[in-house]
C-alpha positions, 0 to 999 in steps of 0.5 A, a space after each residue: 499499500 502506497 503512502 496514505 492508504 492510495 492506492 491506484 484504483 484509488 483514482 479510479 474511485 475519484 472518477 466514478 460518475 466521471 467520463 473516463 478514457 479506457 485504451 484497450 490491448 486491439 487499439 480502441 479507445 472507449 469513452 463513457 461514464 464510469 458507473 462501477 468497476 471492479 480488480 479486475 479492471 471490468 468497467 461498467 461505463 453509460 453513455 459510452 462511445 468508440 472514439 477512433 480518428 480524427 475524434 470521430 465518436 460511435 455509441 455504444 450505450 451501456 456497456 462492460 469493458 473486460 478488465 483483460 482487454 485494458 491497456 490503462 483509464 484515465 479520467 477525460 
């Protein structure tokens, strides 16, 4: 455990209810409002969008991104 009890997943906890972007192993980026997550980094996103080149977006709605596919996730 890090200094002052801070853990890597604390950043995601602070982002709960806010928009995040997840970078996936296949090169895709998924943006959405973080509803929930678990220790495997499975992400439940609402109003999710697949972000493409030149910031084109494809609406996905409510999805679960499997943690095995996530390289990293961060607040937008």
